[in-house]
C-alpha positions as CSV (number, residue, x, y, z in Angstrom):
1,X,15.9,6.4,-58.0
2,X,15.7,3.8,-55.3
3,X,19.4,3.1,-54.9
4,X,20.2,5.8,-52.4
5,X,23.2,6.9,-54.5
6,X,26.1,8.8,-53.0
7,X,27.8,11.2,-55.3
8,X,31.4,12.6,-54.8
9,X,34.4,13.8,-56.7
10,X,37.6,11.9,-56.2
11,X,40.9,13.1,-57.7
12,X,42.9,10.1,-59.0
13,X,46.2,10.5,-60.8
14,X,45.4,14.2,-61.1
15,X,42.0,13.6,-62.8
16,X,38.8,14.6,-61.1
17,X,36.3,11.7,-61.3
18,X,32.6,11.8,-60.6
19,X,32.0,8.7,-58.4
20,X,28.6,7.3,-57.6
21,X,28.2,4.7,-55.0
22,X,25.3,2.6,-53.7
23,X,24.9,-0.4,-51.3
24,X,26.7,-1.1,-48.1
25,X,30.1,0.7,-47.8
26,X,31.6,-2.3,-46.2
27,X,30.3,-4.7,-48.8
28,X,32.3,-6.5,-51.5
29,X,33.3,-3.7,-54.0
30,X,32.4,-3.7,-57.7
31,X,33.7,-0.9,-59.8
32,X,31.9,-0.1,-63.1
33,X,33.2,1.7,-66.2
34,X,30.8,2.8,-68.9
35,X,31.4,3.0,-72.7
36,X,30.3,5.3,-75.5
37,X,27.8,7.0,-75.7
38,X,27.1,6.5,-72.1
39,X,27.7,7.9,-68.6
40,X,27.7,6.4,-65.1
41,X,23.9,6.3,-65.5
42,X,24.1,3.2,-67.7
43,X,24.7,1.2,-64.5
44,X,21.6,2.5,-62.6
45,X,19.5,-0.7,-63.3
46,X,22.4,-2.9,-62.2
47,X,22.8,-0.8,-59.0
48,X,19.1,-1.2,-58.3
49,X,19.3,-5.0,-58.9
50,X,22.3,-5.3,-56.5
51,X,20.5,-3.3,-53.8
52,X,22.4,-4.0,-50.5
53,X,24.3,-7.1,-51.8
54,X,27.5,-5.3,-52.4
55,X,29.3,-1.9,-52.6
56,X,28.6,-0.7,-56.1
57,X,30.8,2.1,-57.6
58,X,30.2,3.7,-61.0
59,X,32.1,6.6,-62.5
60,X,32.0,9.0,-65.4
61,X,35.0,8.4,-67.5
62,X,37.5,11.2,-67.5
63,X,36.3,14.3,-69.4
64,X,32.7,13.0,-69.6
65,X,29.7,14.0,-67.5
66,X,30.6,14.9,-64.0
67,X,34.3,14.0,-64.5
68,X,35.1,17.3,-66.2
69,X,37.2,20.1,-64.9
70,X,35.4,23.3,-63.9
71,X,36.0,26.2,-66.3
72,X,39.0,28.2,-65.2
73,X,40.1,25.5,-62.7
74,X,43.8,24.9,-63.4
75,X,44.4,22.7,-60.3
76,X,43.7,19.4,-62.1
77,X,44.3,18.2,-65.6
78,X,42.1,16.5,-68.1
79,X,42.7,12.8,-69.0
80,X,43.4,13.7,-72.6
81,X,44.0,11.2,-75.3
82,X,41.6,8.3,-74.7
83,X,44.3,5.7,-74.4
84,X,43.0,2.7,-72.5
85,X,46.3,2.2,-70.9
86,X,46.1,5.8,-69.5
87,X,42.5,5.2,-68.4
88,X,43.6,2.0,-66.6
89,X,46.3,4.0,-64.8
90,X,43.7,6.5,-63.7
91,X,41.3,3.8,-62.5
92,X,44.2,2.1,-60.7
93,X,44.8,5.3,-58.8
94,X,41.1,5.5,-58.0
95,X,41.2,2.0,-56.6
96,X,44.0,3.1,-54.3
97,X,42.2,6.3,-53.3
98,X,39.1,4.4,-52.4
99,X,41.1,1.7,-50.6
100,X,39.3,-1.1,-52.4
101,X,40.0,-4.7,-51.5
102,X,39.0,-7.8,-53.5
103,X,37.3,-5.6,-56.1
104,X,35.7,-6.7,-59.3
105,X,36.3,-4.3,-62.2
106,X,33.5,-4.3,-64.8
107,X,33.8,-2.5,-68.1
108,X,31.3,-2.1,-71.0
109,X,32.3,-1.1,-74.5
110,X,35.2,1.3,-74.3
111,X,35.2,0.8,-70.6
112,X,35.7,-2.9,-71.3
113,X,38.8,-2.0,-73.3
114,X,40.1,0.0,-70.4
115,X,39.3,-3.0,-68.1
116,X,41.4,-5.2,-70.4
117,X,44.3,-2.7,-70.1
118,X,43.9,-2.8,-66.3
119,X,43.9,-6.6,-66.4
120,X,47.1,-6.7,-68.3
121,X,48.9,-3.9,-66.5
122,X,47.8,-4.3,-62.9
123,X,45.5,-7.1,-61.9
124,X,47.9,-10.0,-62.0
125,X,50.3,-8.2,-59.6
126,X,47.7,-6.3,-57.6
127,X,48.4,-5.8,-53.9
128,X,49.0,-8.6,-51.4
129,X,46.7,-11.1,-49.7
130,X,45.5,-9.8,-46.4
131,X,42.9,-10.7,-43.8
132,X,40.2,-9.1,-45.9
133,X,41.3,-10.4,-49.3
134,X,43.5,-9.1,-52.1
135,X,44.1,-5.4,-52.0
136,X,42.9,-3.9,-55.3
137,X,41.3,-5.7,-58.2
138,X,41.4,-9.5,-58.4
139,X,38.8,-10.2,-61.1
140,X,37.7,-8.4,-64.2
141,X,34.5,-8.5,-66.4
142,X,34.5,-7.2,-70.0
143,X,31.1,-6.6,-71.7
144,X,29.9,-6.1,-75.2
145,X,33.2,-5.1,-76.9
146,X,36.1,-6.2,-79.0
147,X,39.5,-5.4,-77.6
148,X,41.9,-3.5,-79.9
149,X,44.6,-5.7,-81.3
150,X,42.9,-8.9,-80.0
151,X,41.0,-11.1,-82.4
152,X,38.5,-10.7,-83.9
153,X,39.7,-7.0,-84.0
154,X,40.6,-7.0,-87.6
155,X,37.3,-8.6,-88.6
156,X,35.4,-6.0,-86.7
157,X,37.3,-3.2,-88.4
158,X,36.4,-4.6,-91.8
159,X,32.7,-4.8,-90.9
160,X,30.8,-2.1,-92.8
161,X,28.2,-2.0,-90.1
162,X,30.9,-0.6,-87.8
163,X,31.3,2.5,-89.9
164,X,31.4,4.8,-86.9
165,X,34.9,3.5,-85.8
166,X,36.3,5.3,-88.8
167,X,34.3,8.5,-88.5
168,X,35.0,9.0,-84.9
169,X,38.8,8.9,-85.4
170,X,38.7,11.8,-87.8
171,X,40.1,15.0,-86.1
172,X,37.4,17.6,-85.3
173,X,34.8,16.4,-87.8
174,X,32.6,14.3,-85.6
175,X,32.4,17.1,-83.0
176,X,31.3,19.5,-85.8
177,X,28.6,17.1,-87.0
178,X,27.3,16.0,-83.5
179,X,27.5,19.2,-81.4
180,X,23.9,20.2,-80.6
181,X,22.6,16.9,-82.0
182,X,23.9,14.6,-79.3
183,X,20.5,13.1,-78.5
184,X,19.5,12.3,-82.1
185,X,22.9,10.9,-82.9
186,X,23.1,8.7,-79.8
187,X,19.6,7.5,-80.3
188,X,20.7,5.9,-83.6
189,X,23.0,3.6,-81.8
190,X,20.6,2.7,-78.9
191,X,17.9,1.9,-81.5
192,X,19.9,-0.2,-83.9
193,X,22.0,-2.1,-81.3
194,X,19.2,-3.2,-79.0
195,X,16.5,-5.8,-79.9
196,X,14.0,-3.6,-77.9
197,X,15.2,0.0,-77.8
198,X,12.4,0.9,-75.4
199,X,14.5,-0.7,-72.6
200,X,17.0,2.2,-72.9
201,X,14.7,4.7,-71.3
202,X,14.1,8.3,-72.1
203,X,15.6,9.3,-68.8
204,X,18.7,7.3,-69.5
205,X,19.1,8.7,-73.0
206,X,18.7,12.2,-71.7
207,X,21.3,11.7,-69.0
208,X,23.8,10.3,-71.5
209,X,23.3,13.2,-74.0
210,X,23.8,15.7,-71.1
211,X,27.0,14.0,-70.2
212,X,28.4,14.9,-73.6
213,X,26.8,18.4,-74.0
214,X,30.0,20.4,-74.1
215,X,32.6,20.3,-77.0
216,X,35.2,19.1,-74.5
217,X,33.1,16.1,-73.4
218,X,32.3,15.2,-77.0
219,X,36.0,15.3,-77.7
220,X,36.8,13.1,-74.7
221,X,34.2,10.5,-76.1
222,X,35.6,10.5,-79.6
223,X,39.2,10.4,-78.3
224,X,38.3,6.9,-77.0
225,X,38.1,5.9,-80.7
226,X,41.1,8.0,-81.8
227,X,43.3,6.0,-79.4
228,X,42.4,2.6,-80.9
229,X,45.7,2.4,-82.9
230,X,47.8,3.0,-79.8
231,X,45.5,0.6,-77.8
232,X,46.2,-2.2,-80.3
233,X,49.9,-1.6,-80.1
234,X,49.8,-1.6,-76.3
235,X,47.8,-4.9,-76.3
236,X,50.2,-6.5,-78.7
237,X,53.0,-5.7,-76.3
238,X,51.1,-7.2,-73.4
239,X,50.5,-10.4,-75.4
240,X,54.2,-10.7,-76.3
241,X,55.1,-10.2,-72.6
242,X,53.4,-13.3,-71.5
243,X,50.1,-14.7,-70.0
244,X,47.8,-13.2,-67.3
245,X,46.1,-15.4,-64.7
246,X,43.6,-13.1,-63.2
247,X,40.0,-14.4,-63.7
248,X,38.2,-12.7,-66.6
249,X,34.5,-13.0,-67.5
250,X,33.6,-12.0,-71.1
251,X,30.0,-11.2,-71.7
252,X,27.9,-10.5,-74.9
253,X,24.2,-10.0,-75.6
254,X,22.7,-12.8,-77.7
255,X,21.2,-10.3,-80.2
256,X,24.5,-8.3,-80.5
257,X,25.9,-10.4,-83.3
258,X,29.4,-12.0,-83.5
259,X,30.4,-15.4,-82.3
260,X,31.4,-15.3,-78.7
261,X,33.7,-18.3,-79.4
262,X,35.8,-16.1,-81.7
263,X,36.2,-13.5,-78.9
264,X,37.1,-16.2,-76.4
265,X,39.7,-17.7,-78.8
266,X,41.2,-14.3,-79.3
267,X,41.5,-13.5,-75.6
268,X,43.1,-16.9,-75.0
269,X,45.6,-16.4,-77.8
270,X,46.5,-13.0,-76.3
271,X,47.4,-14.8,-73.1
272,X,44.3,-14.7,-70.9
273,X,44.6,-18.0,-69.0
274,X,41.5,-17.9,-66.7
275,X,38.6,-17.1,-69.0
276,X,34.9,-17.6,-68.6
277,X,32.2,-16.5,-71.1
278,X,28.5,-15.8,-70.8
279,X,25.7,-14.7,-73.0
280,X,22.8,-12.5,-71.9
281,X,19.6,-13.7,-73.3
282,X,17.4,-11.2,-75.2
283,X,19.9,-8.5,-75.0
284,X,22.0,-6.5,-77.5
285,X,25.0,-4.2,-77.1
286,X,23.6,-2.3,-74.1
287,X,23.0,-5.4,-72.0
288,X,23.4,-3.6,-68.7
289,X,20.4,-1.3,-69.5
290,X,18.4,-4.0,-71.4
291,X,18.7,-6.8,-68.8
292,X,20.2,-5.3,-65.7
293,X,19.1,-8.0,-63.2
294,X,20.6,-10.7,-65.5
295,X,23.8,-8.8,-65.9
296,X,24.1,-8.3,-62.1
297,X,23.5,-12.0,-61.5
298,X,26.3,-12.9,-63.9
299,X,28.7,-10.5,-62.4
300,X,27.8,-11.3,-58.8
301,X,28.1,-15.1,-59.3
302,X,31.4,-14.7,-61.2
303,X,32.8,-12.7,-58.3
304,X,31.7,-15.3,-55.8
305,X,33.2,-18.3,-57.7
306,X,36.3,-16.9,-59.4
307,X,39.7,-17.5,-57.8
308,X,42.9,-15.7,-58.7
309,X,45.6,-17.4,-60.7
């Protein structure tokens, strides 16, 4: 690994988070949230592409990988139910703990759903303008996901190829089926959702499987799906409350399927006023691992050009 990564544990909102940083500590901050079945390691190629251009921060989501409580440690609590609103609150507390200013929040898959909840709950009222920029997050990137309750959400739920959404919401059953078979189960998704599965390396696959090797971590991952109903209700309430002006970049891989125009239309109808879209060429669902340099260029250029409001 050539990124000279710095690992630490930061307690945010009572949740211990595994935080991995690279690049210049004084650089423009970018905070990355992974999805399922991933860990912070999904951003390694992006971190390498960024090198010393910025301060790159990637975390393991609560309950997953290094963001798990030690056995017998009662000093901190687990994040629990997978609600994206709750995740957004934990990420907001992390932003405050790290003292980030003018940050770009990037979320993939379920991490993108959490980034949307952050956008609606915090980003438009984040901090104050200071000499070094806006305190907190002032732009958001959502990658390779549909947002619960935001069109084309209902169409995605009806798609038989998205069968795992239903399975993963069943209490206890997916844990029973997958425990001890994480690598094989996760490989299915890497292989069918990428135009060239070889780009998701053996090292990356092994790291992701290890991040979910305990029953508790598996449950934390499946809880991201079990919260979809609540997420949809929360997002409907946000849409009813009014528009949001924080700049948002929505990204999909060109081999992922789905019409990006439908996703853009749904976001605008939900009240996102400042929306940009982009397609990553020759990439599927895991664009950050398939085409990390291209993803970094999109995120970097968006951060450089976007203006709040």
